[in-house]
GUDRENKOL-872929 format. One record per atom (N, C-alpha, C): atom name; y, x, z. Coordinates in Angstrom, 3 decimals, m for minus. Atoms other than C-alpha are relative to their C-alpha. Example, Ala and Ser with C-alpha at 12.3 -4.5 7.8 and 13.67 -1.06 7.14 Angstrom:
residues 2
site, yy, xx, zz
N, m1.190, 0.890, 0.000
CA, m4.500, 12.300, 7.800
C, 1.200, 0.900, 0.000
N, m1.190, m0.820, m0.060
CA, m1.060, 13.670, 7.140
C, 1.090, m0.770, 0.730
//
This chain:
residues 272
site, yy, xx, zz
N, m1.199, 0.849, 0.000
CA, 0.000, 0.000, 0.000
C, 1.249, 0.885, 0.000
N, m1.234, m0.777, 0.098
CA, 3.452, 1.322, m0.933
C, 0.971, m0.430, 1.099
N, m1.003, 0.269, m1.025
CA, 5.958, 1.609, 1.905
C, 1.358, m0.096, m0.679
N, m1.258, 0.197, 0.723
CA, 9.132, 0.101, 0.444
C, 1.177, 0.671, 0.713
N, m1.076, m0.665, m0.731
CA, 11.222, 1.794, 3.177
C, m0.030, 1.510, m0.202
N, 0.168, m1.437, 0.161
CA, 9.905, 5.262, 2.286
C, 0.553, 0.418, m1.355
N, m0.649, m0.363, 1.255
CA, 12.417, 6.222, m0.367
C, 1.308, 0.727, 0.294
N, m1.291, m0.674, m0.113
CA, 15.533, 8.306, m0.940
C, 1.100, m0.998, m0.349
N, m1.087, 0.961, 0.226
CA, 18.745, 6.300, m0.672
C, 1.346, 0.721, 0.047
N, m1.363, m0.535, m0.022
CA, 22.501, 6.862, m1.026
C, 0.484, 0.030, 1.443
N, m0.418, m0.185, m1.390
CA, 23.961, 8.209, 2.226
C, 1.041, m1.028, 0.424
N, m1.037, 0.954, m0.358
CA, 26.961, 5.851, 2.103
C, m0.599, m1.371, 0.312
N, 0.671, 1.261, m0.307
CA, 24.660, 2.817, 1.988
C, m0.611, 0.044, 1.401
N, 0.621, m0.130, m1.320
CA, 22.803, 4.128, 5.044
C, 1.052, 0.014, 1.090
N, m1.075, m0.019, m1.001
CA, 26.066, 4.810, 6.887
C, 0.490, m1.410, 0.298
N, m0.459, 1.385, m0.172
CA, 27.197, 1.213, 6.300
C, m1.047, m0.809, 0.772
N, 1.072, 0.701, m0.703
CA, 23.792, m0.092, 7.441
C, 0.006, 0.330, 1.491
N, m0.028, m0.424, m1.408
CA, 23.981, 1.952, 10.664
C, 1.217, m0.584, 0.714
N, m1.220, 0.542, m0.598
CA, 27.572, 0.806, 11.298
C, m0.160, m1.488, 0.315
N, 0.227, 1.431, m0.235
CA, 26.529, m2.848, 10.952
C, m0.954, m0.207, 1.175
N, 0.941, 0.107, m1.119
CA, 23.610, m2.306, 13.347
C, 0.688, 0.271, 1.327
N, m0.706, m0.346, m1.234
CA, 25.923, m0.726, 15.922
C, 0.855, m1.145, 0.519
N, m0.822, 1.132, m0.424
CA, 28.095, m3.848, 15.947
C, m0.797, m0.979, 0.864
N, 0.856, 0.946, m0.725
CA, 25.130, m5.781, 17.344
C, m0.517, 0.574, 1.320
N, 0.519, m0.663, m1.195
CA, 24.323, m3.243, 20.079
C, 1.165, 0.427, 0.892
N, m1.078, m0.419, m0.897
CA, 26.573, m2.792, 23.148
C, 0.077, 1.523, 0.085
N, m0.182, m1.447, m0.090
CA, 28.038, 0.713, 23.365
C, m0.524, 0.509, 1.328
N, 0.611, m0.545, m1.216
CA, 26.134, 2.845, 25.869
C, 0.630, 1.336, 0.346
N, m0.496, m1.250, m0.553
CA, 27.830, 5.512, 27.984
C, m0.328, m0.002, 1.485
N, 0.371, m0.083, m1.415
CA, 26.384, 6.586, 31.337
C, 0.944, 0.952, 0.711
N, m0.957, m0.803, m0.749
CA, 28.957, 7.847, 33.827
C, m0.516, 0.277, 1.410
N, 0.506, m0.448, m1.294
CA, 28.284, 9.751, 37.053
C, 0.965, m0.245, 1.150
N, m1.002, 0.120, m1.053
CA, 31.489, 9.060, 38.954
C, 0.611, 1.337, 0.380
N, m0.610, m1.326, m0.181
CA, 32.188, 12.816, 38.955
C, 0.968, 0.172, m1.156
N, m0.991, 0.204, 1.057
CA, 35.428, 12.602, 37.014
C, 0.077, 1.162, m0.988
N, m0.105, m1.147, 0.913
CA, 35.559, 16.143, 35.606
C, m1.184, 0.008, m0.965
N, 1.200, 0.043, 0.832
CA, 31.981, 15.846, 34.332
C, 0.092, m1.127, m1.022
N, m0.081, 1.155, 0.898
CA, 32.531, 12.382, 32.863
C, 1.056, 0.196, m1.083
N, m1.060, m0.220, 0.982
CA, 35.790, 13.372, 31.177
C, m0.399, 1.058, m1.030
N, 0.399, m1.088, 0.893
CA, 34.280, 16.525, 29.718
C, m1.047, m0.465, m1.006
N, 1.090, 0.438, 0.875
CA, 31.136, 14.892, 28.314
C, 0.284, m1.330, m0.681
N, m0.318, 1.343, 0.493
CA, 32.715, 11.482, 27.667
C, m1.198, m0.936, 0.158
N, 1.164, 0.835, m0.295
CA, 29.579, 9.949, 29.179
C, m1.261, 0.524, m0.651
N, 1.300, m0.361, 0.570
CA, 25.887, 10.621, 28.642
C, m0.429, m1.078, m1.003
N, 0.366, 0.926, 1.072
CA, 24.478, 9.050, 25.452
C, m1.514, m0.083, m0.145
N, 1.423, 0.142, 0.291
CA, 21.066, 7.691, 24.532
C, m0.395, 0.933, m1.136
N, 0.462, m1.013, 0.941
CA, 18.999, 10.174, 22.568
C, 0.227, 1.411, 0.489
N, m0.295, m1.328, m0.535
CA, 20.242, 13.060, 24.711
C, m1.123, 0.499, 0.893
N, 0.829, m0.715, m0.965
CA, 18.059, 15.578, 26.510
C, 0.930, 0.888, 0.813
N, m0.890, m0.735, m0.902
CA, 19.932, 16.949, 29.534
C, m0.852, 0.855, 0.923
N, 0.734, m0.919, m0.874
CA, 18.535, 20.029, 31.291
C, 0.857, 0.308, 1.215
N, m0.686, m0.294, m1.271
CA, 19.493, 20.462, 34.958
C, m0.729, 1.159, 0.652
N, 0.648, m1.185, m0.528
CA, 18.818, 23.909, 36.377
C, 0.883, 0.671, 1.045
N, m0.720, m0.762, m1.015
CA, 19.908, 26.436, 38.973
C, m0.973, 0.778, 0.859
N, 0.878, m0.763, m0.888
CA, 18.548, 28.778, 41.633
C, m0.871, m0.915, 0.859
N, 0.836, 0.807, m0.900
CA, 15.757, 27.589, 43.969
C, 0.812, m0.567, 1.162
N, m0.648, 0.688, m1.118
CA, 16.916, 25.089, 46.607
C, 1.515, m0.140, m0.185
N, m1.439, 0.081, 0.272
CA, 20.293, 24.814, 44.901
C, 0.513, m1.428, m0.064
N, m0.434, 1.388, 0.026
CA, 20.327, 21.017, 44.690
C, m0.240, m0.725, m1.307
N, 0.273, 0.661, 1.292
CA, 18.883, 20.135, 41.265
C, m0.453, m1.441, 0.198
N, 0.519, 1.356, m0.232
CA, 16.912, 17.153, 42.583
C, 1.058, m0.878, 0.641
N, m1.054, 0.784, m0.665
CA, 19.758, 16.034, 44.856
C, 1.094, m0.406, m0.976
N, m1.009, 0.339, 0.998
CA, 22.188, 16.157, 41.938
C, m0.489, m1.161, m0.866
N, 0.547, 1.092, 0.823
CA, 19.890, 13.965, 39.827
C, m0.133, m1.292, 0.800
N, 0.015, 1.195, m0.848
CA, 19.471, 11.580, 42.767
C, 1.401, m0.600, 0.106
N, m1.385, 0.473, m0.007
CA, 23.265, 11.376, 42.976
C, 0.315, m0.735, m1.293
N, m0.218, 0.661, 1.290
CA, 23.405, 10.569, 39.259
C, m0.688, m1.366, m0.024
N, 0.751, 1.262, 0.004
CA, 20.736, 7.895, 39.744
C, 0.754, m1.086, 0.757
N, m0.747, 0.986, m0.802
CA, 22.752, 6.165, 42.470
C, 1.196, m0.535, m0.793
N, m1.188, 0.429, 0.751
CA, 25.842, 6.088, 40.253
C, m0.395, m0.842, m1.215
N, 0.450, 0.762, 1.168
CA, 23.922, 4.894, 37.179
C, m0.458, m1.400, 0.404
N, 0.484, 1.302, m0.487
CA, 22.203, 2.129, 39.154
C, 1.185, m0.889, 0.374
N, m1.204, 0.764, m0.340
CA, 25.637, 1.099, 40.431
C, 0.670, m0.617, m1.207
N, m0.521, 0.556, 1.258
CA, 26.573, 0.508, 36.792
C, m1.044, m0.847, m0.722
N, 1.056, 0.880, 0.520
CA, 23.446, m1.636, 36.289
C, m0.847, 0.645, m1.096
N, 0.898, m0.689, 0.914
CA, 21.584, 1.016, 34.299
C, m1.363, 0.160, 0.662
N, 1.365, m0.050, m0.520
CA, 17.805, 1.161, 34.696
C, m0.541, 1.431, m0.117
N, 0.469, m1.384, m0.051
CA, 16.301, 4.504, 35.748
C, m1.482, 0.071, 0.357
N, 1.415, m0.261, m0.258
CA, 12.717, 5.800, 35.762
C, m0.144, 1.449, 0.425
N, 0.200, m1.352, m0.529
CA, 11.636, 8.840, 37.816
C, m1.455, 0.430, m0.113
N, 1.291, m0.678, m0.079
CA, 8.689, 11.190, 37.296
C, 0.185, 1.168, 0.980
N, m0.189, m1.016, m1.040
CA, 8.519, 13.234, 40.500
C, m1.286, 0.786, 0.193
N, 1.160, m0.869, m0.160
CA, 6.056, 16.112, 40.334
C, 0.193, 0.973, 1.156
N, m0.246, m1.038, m1.004
CA, 7.708, 18.582, 42.686
C, m0.029, m0.560, 1.421
N, 0.020, 0.664, m1.307
CA, 8.076, 16.117, 45.560
C, m0.943, m1.198, m0.052
N, 0.744, 1.249, m0.096
CA, 5.710, 13.401, 46.711
C, 0.995, m1.156, m0.016
N, m0.909, 1.142, 0.023
CA, 7.126, 9.903, 46.352
C, 0.623, m0.242, 1.370
N, m0.549, 0.168, m1.353
CA, 7.539, 9.738, 50.133
C, 1.163, 0.948, 0.240
N, m1.082, m0.977, m0.160
CA, 9.608, 12.934, 50.148
C, 1.184, m0.362, m0.881
N, m1.073, 0.381, 0.919
CA, 11.579, 11.782, 47.119
C, 0.815, m1.146, 0.565
N, m0.686, 1.179, m0.524
CA, 12.402, 8.429, 48.702
C, 0.844, 0.341, 1.235
N, m0.726, m0.366, m1.219
CA, 13.453, 10.006, 52.016
C, 1.329, 0.674, m0.308
N, m1.202, m0.758, 0.333
CA, 16.049, 12.138, 50.263
C, 1.019, m0.798, m0.810
N, m0.896, 0.749, 0.873
CA, 17.590, 9.389, 48.142
C, 1.201, m0.569, 0.751
N, m1.212, 0.526, m0.644
CA, 21.198, 8.393, 48.962
C, 0.206, m1.482, m0.295
N, m0.072, 1.421, 0.299
CA, 20.407, 4.696, 48.504
C, m0.771, m0.768, 1.066
N, 0.713, 0.839, m0.970
CA, 19.513, 2.010, 51.050
C, m1.132, m0.766, m0.690
N, 1.009, 0.709, 0.778
CA, 17.656, 0.031, 48.400
C, m0.317, 0.837, m1.241
N, 0.398, m0.883, 1.099
CA, 15.680, 2.105, 45.900
C, m0.157, m0.800, m1.288
N, m0.036, 0.874, 1.165
CA, 16.672, 0.179, 42.804
C, m0.225, 0.800, m1.288
N, 0.413, m0.695, 1.219
CA, 14.881, 2.336, 40.237
C, m1.517, m0.085, m0.082
N, 1.427, 0.188, 0.254
CA, 11.329, 2.705, 38.918
C, m0.745, 1.330, 0.016
N, 0.878, m1.168, m0.015
CA, 8.436, 5.141, 39.349
C, m1.394, m0.442, m0.442
N, 1.414, 0.329, 0.213
CA, 4.816, 5.279, 38.154
C, m0.678, m0.262, 1.337
N, 0.701, 0.336, m1.239
CA, 2.456, 3.800, 40.744
C, m0.657, 1.225, 0.616
N, 0.478, m1.310, m0.460
CA, 0.833, 7.230, 40.993
C, 0.207, 0.991, m1.130
N, m0.329, m1.031, 0.975
CA, 1.504, 10.508, 39.270
C, m1.264, 0.648, m0.544
N, 1.073, m0.738, 0.648
CA, m0.983, 11.845, 36.771
C, 0.493, 1.418, m0.304
N, m0.435, m1.319, 0.429
CA, m0.843, 15.330, 35.285
C, 1.206, m0.146, m0.918
N, m1.182, 0.057, 0.841
CA, 2.133, 16.262, 33.163
C, m0.303, m0.185, m1.467
N, 0.352, 0.272, 1.386
CA, 0.492, 14.992, 29.983
C, 1.131, m0.774, m0.675
N, m1.167, 0.611, 0.631
CA, 3.308, 14.153, 27.575
C, m0.311, m1.359, m0.624
N, 0.354, 1.311, 0.547
CA, 1.413, 11.298, 25.941
C, 0.042, m1.057, 1.091
N, m0.043, 0.937, m1.124
CA, 0.992, 9.654, 29.347
C, 1.441, m0.293, 0.396
N, m1.408, 0.185, m0.339
CA, 4.685, 10.218, 30.123
C, 0.666, m0.945, m1.002
N, m0.606, 0.869, 1.006
CA, 5.712, 8.617, 26.838
C, m0.513, m1.436, 0.130
N, 0.551, 1.340, m0.203
CA, 3.367, 5.667, 27.484
C, 0.703, m0.711, 1.156
N, m0.676, 0.590, m1.154
CA, 4.991, 5.094, 30.889
C, 1.458, m0.339, m0.328
N, m1.367, 0.293, 0.423
CA, 8.447, 5.307, 29.324
C, 0.032, m1.273, m0.842
N, 0.077, 1.205, 0.841
CA, 7.474, 2.714, 26.705
C, m0.259, m1.238, 0.862
N, 0.301, 1.113, m0.918
CA, 6.010, 0.505, 29.465
C, 1.245, m0.405, 0.780
N, m1.202, 0.297, m0.793
CA, 9.199, 0.795, 31.555
C, 1.089, m0.620, m0.870
N, m0.990, 0.597, 0.904
CA, 11.379, 0.018, 28.541
C, m0.349, m1.457, m0.290
N, 0.434, 1.354, 0.321
CA, 9.324, m3.052, 27.699
C, 0.189, m0.945, 1.187
N, m0.018, 0.873, m1.180
CA, 9.170, m4.392, 31.266
C, 1.339, m0.038, 0.720
N, m1.211, m0.090, m0.822
CA, 12.485, m3.234, 32.749
C, 1.242, 0.440, m0.771
N, m1.140, m0.440, 0.823
CA, 14.757, m2.182, 29.840
C, 0.575, 1.333, 0.486
N, m0.409, m1.294, m0.520
CA, 14.864, 1.403, 31.086
C, 0.970, 0.707, m0.947
N, m1.002, m0.732, 0.776
CA, 17.889, 3.427, 29.953
C, m0.114, 1.509, 0.178
N, m0.098, m1.411, m0.374
CA, 17.496, 6.778, 31.728
C, m1.275, 0.426, 0.709
N, 1.230, m0.539, m0.584
CA, 14.503, 8.948, 32.677
C, 0.294, 1.354, 0.627
N, m0.109, m1.286, m0.688
CA, 14.370, 11.803, 35.195
C, m1.396, 0.601, 0.137
N, 1.281, m0.704, m0.112
CA, 11.556, 14.385, 35.100
C, 0.193, 1.241, 0.860
N, m0.117, m1.105, m0.951
CA, 11.167, 16.794, 38.034
C, m1.387, 0.639, 0.202
N, m0.818, m0.758, 0.920
CA, 10.284, 19.293, 36.638
C, m0.844, 0.554, m1.123
N, 0.643, m0.519, 1.207
CA, 9.412, 21.197, 33.452
C, m1.297, 0.742, 0.292
N, 1.192, m0.802, m0.310
CA, 6.850, 23.474, 35.159
C, m1.276, m0.836, 0.045
N, 1.182, 0.842, m0.186
CA, 4.503, 20.535, 35.779
C, m0.470, m0.655, m1.304
N, 0.375, 0.591, 1.273
CA, 4.360, 19.538, 32.117
C, m0.891, 0.928, m0.814
N, 0.846, m0.976, 0.688
CA, 2.114, 22.487, 31.251
C, m1.465, m0.239, 0.316
N, 1.452, 0.105, m0.161
CA, m1.622, 22.353, 30.743
C, m0.601, 1.371, m0.320
N, 0.538, m1.343, 0.254
CA, m3.173, 25.847, 31.187
C, m1.183, m0.003, m0.963
N, 1.146, 0.079, 0.911
CA, m6.369, 24.745, 29.400
C, 0.473, m0.190, m1.440
N, m0.541, 0.240, 1.329
CA, m4.363, 23.457, 26.465
C, 0.659, 1.257, m0.544
N, m0.672, m1.229, 0.408
CA, m2.328, 26.678, 26.380
C, m1.004, 1.021, m0.526
N, 1.028, m0.937, 0.456
CA, m5.495, 28.762, 26.078
C, m0.653, m0.488, m1.296
N, 0.695, 0.573, 1.161
CA, m7.006, 26.388, 23.520
C, 0.788, 0.189, m1.289
N, m0.810, m0.091, 1.215
CA, m4.107, 26.441, 21.083
C, 0.451, 1.421, m0.280
N, m0.275, m1.421, 0.204
CA, m3.618, 30.190, 21.534
C, 1.472, 0.265, m0.338
N, m1.429, m0.221, 0.177
CA, 0.179, 30.041, 21.773
C, 0.526, 0.885, 1.120
N, m0.648, m0.683, m1.118
CA, 2.430, 32.328, 23.729
C, 0.778, m1.024, 0.823
N, m0.596, 0.957, m0.928
CA, 4.128, 30.703, 26.710
C, 1.338, m0.528, m0.502
N, m1.322, 0.423, 0.466
CA, 7.608, 30.625, 25.169
C, m0.116, m1.070, m1.084
N, 0.187, 0.991, 1.066
CA, 6.383, 28.757, 22.077
C, m0.554, m1.306, 0.550
N, 0.609, 1.186, m0.600
CA, 4.311, 26.389, 24.196
C, 1.045, m0.841, 0.737
N, m1.041, 0.714, m0.738
CA, 7.215, 25.506, 26.493
C, 1.031, m0.575, m0.964
N, m0.934, 0.514, 1.000
CA, 9.511, 25.176, 23.483
C, m0.520, m1.266, m0.660
N, 0.598, 1.200, 0.577
CA, 7.070, 22.657, 22.012
C, 0.113, m1.204, 0.923
N, m0.149, 1.080, m0.979
CA, 7.179, 20.607, 25.223
C, 1.421, m0.555, m0.022
N, m1.401, 0.427, m0.014
CA, 10.982, 20.517, 25.226
C, 0.348, m0.722, m1.295
N, m0.228, 0.670, 1.285
CA, 11.032, 19.617, 21.535
C, m0.578, m1.411, 0.010
N, 0.626, 1.336, m0.088
CA, 8.654, 16.725, 22.213
C, 0.838, m0.933, 0.876
N, m0.828, 0.839, m0.872
CA, 10.846, 15.468, 25.056
C, 1.282, m0.435, m0.706
N, m1.187, 0.368, 0.767
CA, 13.895, 15.563, 22.806
C, m0.345, m1.105, m1.001
N, 0.427, 1.033, 0.948
CA, 11.970, 13.530, 20.211
C, m0.214, m1.333, 0.705
N, 0.201, 1.229, m0.766
CA, 10.979, 11.008, 22.894
C, 1.347, m0.639, 0.324
N, m1.329, 0.530, m0.321
CA, 14.633, 10.648, 23.933
C, 0.604, m0.716, m1.202
N, m0.558, 0.601, 1.218
CA, 15.627, 9.921, 20.331
C, m0.798, m1.239, m0.404
N, 0.837, 1.096, 0.501
CA, 12.674, 7.718, 19.360
C, m0.007, m1.210, 0.928
N, 0.004, 1.102, m0.961
CA, 12.735, 5.663, 22.560
C, 1.412, m0.445, 0.396
N, m1.400, 0.376, m0.226
CA, 16.547, 5.525, 22.644
C, 0.346, m0.018, 1.492
N, m0.276, m0.150, m1.432
CA, 16.922, 6.795, 26.208
C, 0.689, 1.340, 0.233
N, m0.468, m1.307, m0.451
CA, 18.588, 9.629, 28.105
C, m1.098, 0.598, 0.873
N, 0.970, m0.684, m0.845
CA, 16.171, 12.178, 29.592
C, 0.693, 1.146, 0.726
N, m0.437, m1.121, m0.829
CA, 17.189, 14.444, 32.470
C, m1.239, 0.794, 0.388
N, 1.141, m0.873, m0.262
CA, 14.781, 17.372, 32.730
C, 0.426, 1.118, 0.944
N, m0.288, m1.079, m0.939
CA, 14.905, 19.610, 35.798
C, m0.855, 1.210, m0.324
N, 0.694, m1.225, 0.383
CA, 13.949, 23.234, 35.174
C, 0.468, 1.146, 0.887
N, m0.320, m1.169, m0.822
CA, 13.859, 26.537, 37.073
C, 0.620, 1.101, m0.856
N, m0.452, m1.216, 0.662
CA, 15.612, 29.771, 36.236
C, m1.033, 1.095, 0.228
N, 0.992, m1.072, m0.039
CA, 13.780, 33.077, 35.848
C, m0.093, 0.678, 1.367
N, m0.039, m0.780, m1.231
CA, 14.841, 34.617, 39.169
C, m0.236, m0.883, 1.222
N, 0.256, 0.735, m1.237
CA, 13.522, 33.498, 42.553
C, 1.152, 0.129, 0.985
N, m1.178, m0.189, m0.846
CA, 16.653, 34.859, 44.235
C, 1.218, 0.152, m0.895
N, m1.239, m0.076, 0.771
CA, 20.190, 34.455, 42.975
C, 1.127, 0.357, 0.957
N, m1.014, m0.490, m0.936
CA, 22.806, 36.540, 44.772
C, 1.394, 0.051, m0.608
N, m1.300, m0.021, 0.660
CA, 25.588, 36.333, 42.208
C, 0.840, m1.201, 0.428
N, m0.899, 1.118, m0.276
CA, 28.640, 34.203, 42.899
C, 0.314, m0.801, m1.256
N, m0.188, 0.709, 1.260
CA, 28.641, 33.167, 39.241
C, m1.215, m0.873, m0.300
N, 1.098, 0.865, 0.418
CA, 26.551, 30.348, 37.828
C, m0.914, 0.728, m0.985
N, 0.900, m0.575, 1.005
CA, 23.435, 31.364, 35.889
C, 0.382, m0.465, m1.403
N, m0.201, 0.367, 1.402
CA, 23.851, 31.424, 32.117
C, m1.258, m0.682, m0.520
N, 1.161, 0.705, 0.553
CA, 21.533, 29.424, 29.888
C, m1.144, 0.960, m0.312
N, 1.043, m0.991, 0.252
CA, 19.664, 32.656, 29.109
C, m0.903, 0.201, 1.204
N, 0.794, m0.146, m1.213
CA, 18.400, 32.557, 32.696
C, m1.078, m1.074, 0.131
N, 1.038, 1.024, m0.061
CA, 16.295, 29.439, 32.023
C, m1.362, 0.639, m0.226
N, 1.289, m0.672, m0.023
CA, 12.673, 30.311, 32.584
C, m0.871, m0.331, m1.214
N, 1.146, 0.097, 0.912
CA, 9.969, 30.889, 29.954
C, 0.315, m0.219, m1.471
N, m0.252, 0.218, 1.419
CA, 11.675, 29.874, 26.716
C, 1.481, m0.198, m0.280
N, m1.383, 0.178, 0.416
CA, 15.050, 30.279, 25.059
C, 0.228, m1.311, m0.716
N, m0.129, 1.272, 0.714
CA, 14.323, 27.055, 23.196
C, 0.417, m1.142, 0.921
N, m0.410, 1.056, m0.930
CA, 15.000, 25.049, 26.366
C, 1.474, m0.308, m0.195
N, m1.438, 0.204, 0.182
CA, 18.742, 25.577, 26.004
C, 0.343, m0.372, m1.434
N, m0.296, 0.270, 1.402
CA, 18.637, 25.481, 22.205
C, m0.261, m1.450, m0.378
N, 0.386, 1.361, 0.353
CA, 16.973, 22.065, 22.080
C, 0.722, m1.057, 0.834
N, m0.689, 0.955, m0.869
CA, 18.901, 20.457, 24.930
C, 1.365, m0.358, m0.567
N, m1.352, 0.403, 0.370
CA, 22.040, 18.461, 24.239
C, 1.011, 0.558, 0.990
N, m0.869, m0.472, m1.081
CA, 23.551, 19.446, 27.586
C, m0.838, 0.851, 0.954
N, 0.614, m0.771, m1.080
CA, 22.647, 22.175, 30.079
C, 0.979, 0.034, 1.170
N, m0.779, m0.043, m1.239
CA, 23.954, 21.735, 33.626
C, m0.640, 1.002, 0.946
N, 0.466, m0.914, m1.039
CA, 23.649, 24.480, 36.252
C, 0.688, m0.368, 1.310
N, m0.585, 0.243, m1.311
CA, 24.180, 23.992, 39.968
C, m0.452, 1.098, 0.954
N, 0.338, m0.999, m1.004
CA, 24.278, 26.500, 42.823
C, 0.859, m0.220, 1.234
N, m0.792, 0.031, m1.227
CA, 25.415, 26.692, 46.420
C, 1.046, 1.097, m0.058
N, m1.048, m1.013, m0.010
CA, 28.679, 28.524, 46.907
C, m0.261, 0.992, 1.132
N, 0.258, m1.049, m0.975
CA, 28.171, 31.827, 48.656
C, 1.255, 0.307, 0.787
N, m1.127, m0.283, m0.881
CA, 30.373, 32.679, 51.618
C, 0.611, 1.363, m0.335
N, m0.656, m1.291, 0.176
CA, 32.924, 35.477, 51.393
C, m0.547, 0.984, 1.026
N, 0.530, m1.013, m0.904
CA, 31.789, 38.716, 52.902
C, 0.893, 0.165, 1.216
N, m0.738, m0.126, m1.258
CA, 32.827, 38.854, 56.531
C, m0.932, 0.666, 1.006
N, 0.855, m0.742, m0.927
CA, 31.441, 41.417, 58.961
C, m0.263, m0.772, 1.282
N, 0.156, 0.768, m1.232
CA, 31.883, 38.921, 61.788
C, m0.793, m1.292, m0.203
N, 0.715, 1.243, 0.284
CA, 29.915, 36.156, 60.077
C, m1.378, 0.307, m0.571
N, 1.352, m0.128, 0.538
CA, 26.217, 35.771, 59.369
C, m0.297, m1.067, m1.043
N, 0.194, 1.088, 0.946
CA, 26.720, 32.826, 57.028
C, m0.189, 0.535, m1.421
N, 0.248, m0.381, 1.392
CA, 25.265, 33.225, 53.539
C, 0.738, m0.942, m0.947
N, m0.599, 1.006, 0.862
CA, 26.602, 29.992, 52.085
C, 1.247, m0.590, 0.627
N, m1.257, 0.599, m0.433
CA, 29.935, 28.247, 52.298
C, m0.225, m1.475, 0.335
N, 0.277, 1.361, m0.444
CA, 28.815, 25.203, 54.254
C, m0.823, m0.775, m1.010
N, 0.711, 0.867, 0.945
CA, 27.685, 22.326, 52.034
C, 0.681, m0.052, m1.360
N, m0.710, m0.039, 1.270
CA, 29.808, 23.371, 49.103
C, m0.874, 0.581, m1.103
N, 0.769, m0.425, 1.168
CA, 28.367, 23.839, 45.644
C, 0.924, 0.051, m1.205
N, m0.729, 0.041, 1.262
CA, 29.512, 24.393, 42.102
C, m0.995, m0.374, m1.095
N, 0.800, 0.416, 1.155
CA, 28.137, 22.686, 39.014
C, 0.717, 0.448, m1.259
N, m0.607, m0.424, 1.252
CA, 28.703, 24.022, 35.536
C, m0.612, m0.699, m1.186
N, 0.473, 0.438, 1.306
CA, 28.465, 22.452, 32.121
C, m0.109, 1.275, m0.828
N, 0.220, m1.311, 0.602
CA, 26.930, 25.551, 30.559
C, m0.123, m0.085, m1.517
N, 0.164, 0.216, 1.445
CA, 25.913, 24.251, 27.127
C, 0.339, m1.459, m0.300
N, m0.417, 1.343, 0.399
CA, 27.407, 21.256, 25.361
C, 0.112, m0.006, m1.520
N, 0.011, m0.105, 1.461
CA, 26.446, 20.902, 21.735
C, 0.619, m1.209, m0.691
N, m0.618, 1.171, 0.620
CA, 28.346, 17.650, 21.194
C, 1.504, 0.172, m0.190
N, m1.431, m0.262, 0.217
CA, 31.978, 18.513, 21.813
C, 0.396, 1.407, 0.421
N, m0.248, m1.405, m0.300
CA, 31.654, 22.115, 23.020
C, 0.733, 0.276, 1.295
N, m0.770, m0.223, m1.224
CA, 33.569, 21.566, 26.252
C, m0.908, 0.458, 1.138
N, 0.726, m0.486, m1.176
CA, 32.385, 23.520, 29.289
C, 0.956, 0.038, 1.187
N, m0.828, 0.044, m1.200
CA, 33.610, 23.313, 32.866
C, m0.799, 0.477, 1.209
N, 0.561, m0.208, m1.329
CA, 32.958, 24.494, 36.414
C, 0.583, m1.070, 0.918
N, m0.425, 1.148, m0.807
CA, 33.100, 21.634, 38.923
C, m0.374, 0.232, 1.459
N, 0.300, m0.171, m1.428
CA, 33.403, 22.195, 42.710
C, m0.520, m1.317, 0.601
N, 0.614, 1.174, m0.614
CA, 31.184, 19.804, 44.690
C, m0.232, 0.255, 1.489
N, 0.393, m0.062, m1.407
CA, 30.360, 19.029, 48.307
C, m1.172, m0.948, 0.195
N, 1.157, 0.839, m0.292
CA, 27.029, 17.678, 49.551
C, 0.247, m0.735, 1.308
N, m0.348, 0.814, m1.162
CA, 27.698, 14.802, 51.947
C, m0.778, m1.309, m0.043
N, 0.735, 1.269, m0.089
CA, 25.569, 11.877, 53.121
C, m1.046, m0.120, m1.118
N, 1.107, m0.045, 0.955
CA, 22.656, 12.875, 50.844
C, 0.425, m0.023, m1.465
N, m0.418, 0.005, 1.390
CA, 24.770, 13.017, 47.682
C, 1.145, 0.976, m0.223
N, m1.086, m0.894, 0.371
CA, 27.206, 15.250, 45.828
C, 1.252, m0.795, m0.336
N, m1.300, 0.583, 0.330
CA, 30.887, 14.352, 45.676
C, 0.918, 1.129, m0.450
N, m0.948, m1.021, 0.440
CA, 33.782, 16.144, 44.067
C, 0.730, 0.589, 1.199
N, m0.686, m0.661, m1.120
CA, 35.414, 18.685, 46.323
C, 1.457, m0.410, 0.079
N, m1.411, 0.389, 0.008
CA, 38.883, 17.563, 45.264
C, 0.214, m1.225, 0.890
N, m0.275, 1.111, m0.896
CA, 40.246, 15.341, 48.031
C, m1.014, m0.167, 1.110
N, 1.020, 0.091, m1.042
CA, 37.190, 15.966, 50.239
C, 0.588, 0.391, 1.348
N, m0.471, m0.289, m1.364
CA, 37.912, 15.865, 53.975
C, m1.201, 0.389, 0.843
N, 1.104, m0.497, m0.822
CA, 35.663, 17.932, 56.239
C, m0.139, m0.860, 1.250
N, 0.274, 0.750, m1.220
CA, 34.028, 15.949, 59.045
C, m1.088, 0.707, 0.781
N, 1.043, m0.613, m0.823
CA, 31.702, 16.880, 61.881
C, m1.389, m0.405, m0.476
N, 1.293, 0.476, 0.443
CA, 28.923, 14.794, 60.384
C, m0.273, 0.550, m1.398
N, 0.353, m0.603, 1.258
CA, 27.259, 16.777, 57.617
C, m1.438, m0.328, m0.367
N, 1.358, 0.243, 0.457
CA, 24.200, 16.124, 55.519
C, m0.816, 1.283, 0.064
N, 0.897, m1.146, 0.109
CA, 21.189, 18.392, 55.610
C, m0.209, 0.280, m1.481
N, 0.099, m0.347, 1.424
CA, 21.080, 20.260, 52.306
C, m1.419, m0.226, m0.500
//
């Protein structure tokens, strides 16, 4: 049977067709409530793959939980795949009284076909807009890696490429948490995208790369503090849509990140 849609067409006809389709679909922009981030990116768009990285214990999961709270507040539907934390641990850390998002009933291995099936299920049943995956390391299958005889960088690049395709084909935003190469980060500067672990294709395939780290305290012989309280800095490191990059000072308070601008220090502080 001949597929009547499988043909070469004039680009202007296709542009007009897409423009007419867009008129029937509400415009989608996901905002975080972090004004510098939202202004720089002009909102997260469906089809995007957003990589969130940083040093160990820097707040990657907490940042994505903060985003989830803000997205849910705008009536967007979120789905979480939590591999690094059990669901109990994940729920305990969430800055929400009512957990108004979705999770698989139990977590299987990081099989991408299973992940895509769950995304399709969540879209069908709950109109899911945004997916969080914590994290890239758990999406690897050592047996599969040996079977296909690929080097690790190519294998990880294939995973990230597949996730980008899922974001486009399923018309969702995917936030993918990932580690950097170094277990210790002593620099006061944010890691560059080259520091992402195992494959340079992670940054190349992502639409946005965000880095987050705790702010290190100034050297003081009279102080034993390593970090500057609950202060952090987030950076838009890669932005292949409008090219804008920024460093954004944040403070971790009441289980979520808020902009440092206008922040008032109180005695009650959240546990990082």
